[in-house]
C-alpha positions as CSV (number, residue, x, y, z in Angstrom):
1,M,38.2,30.7,-61.0
2,L,41.2,28.5,-61.0
3,S,43.6,27.4,-63.7
4,V,46.2,24.5,-63.1
5,D,49.8,26.2,-63.7
6,R,51.4,22.5,-62.9
7,I,50.9,19.5,-61.6
8,E,53.6,18.4,-58.9
9,N,53.5,15.1,-57.0
10,N,50.4,14.5,-55.5
11,Y,49.0,18.4,-55.8
12,A,47.4,20.2,-58.5
13,V,49.2,24.1,-58.3
14,C,46.6,26.2,-59.1
15,V,46.8,30.3,-59.8
16,N,43.7,32.8,-59.4
17,D,42.5,35.8,-61.0
18,N,44.7,37.8,-58.6
19,G,47.8,36.0,-59.2
20,E,47.9,33.7,-56.3
21,L,49.0,30.1,-55.8
22,F,47.0,27.6,-54.0
23,D,48.1,23.5,-53.7
24,I,45.0,21.7,-54.3
25,E,45.2,17.6,-53.8
26,L,44.3,16.0,-56.3
27,S,41.8,13.6,-54.2
28,L,40.0,16.8,-54.4
29,I,39.5,17.4,-58.2
30,N,36.9,15.4,-60.8
31,G,38.4,14.2,-63.0
32,E,41.5,13.6,-65.3
33,I,43.5,17.0,-65.1
34,K,46.1,18.9,-67.1
35,E,48.3,22.1,-67.0
36,G,45.6,24.7,-68.5
37,D,42.6,23.5,-66.8
38,I,40.2,25.8,-65.5
39,L,38.7,25.0,-62.3
40,T,35.2,25.3,-60.2
41,F,34.1,24.4,-57.1
42,D,31.1,22.5,-56.1
43,N,29.8,20.5,-53.5
44,G,33.2,19.8,-52.0
45,K,35.3,19.0,-55.4
46,Y,36.8,20.7,-57.6
47,I,35.5,20.3,-61.3
48,I,37.2,20.8,-64.5
49,D,35.1,23.7,-66.7
50,K,35.7,22.4,-69.9
51,G,33.7,25.2,-71.6
52,K,35.9,27.8,-70.3
53,T,39.7,25.6,-70.7
54,E,38.3,25.4,-73.9
55,S,37.6,29.2,-74.6
56,E,41.3,30.5,-72.7
57,R,42.9,28.1,-74.6
58,E,41.4,29.5,-77.6
59,E,42.1,32.9,-76.9
60,I,45.9,32.3,-75.9
61,Q,46.2,30.4,-79.2
62,A,44.3,33.4,-80.4
63,L,47.2,35.9,-78.8
64,Q,50.1,33.5,-79.9
65,D,48.4,33.9,-83.6
66,D,48.6,37.7,-83.8
67,L,52.3,37.8,-82.1
68,F,53.9,35.8,-84.4
69,I,52.2,37.7,-87.5
70,W,53.6,40.6,-85.7
71,V,56.8,39.4,-85.3
72,W,57.1,37.3,-89.2
73,D,55.9,41.1,-90.7
């Protein structure tokens, strides 16, 4: 699994599960990407995994909500 950390010039800077960074040319990615998108590789192209992206965003939001409640309690 690769997560888009940021976009620089014509590259998506991605991080894998081990924390390693990879630069992927935007031309190799199907669709419009943004920071936080999860990519999979299929048939020579990187594809946005919309389900996994949404799941990851929801998990991060839940962690932030828990932290916010903890700070204010």
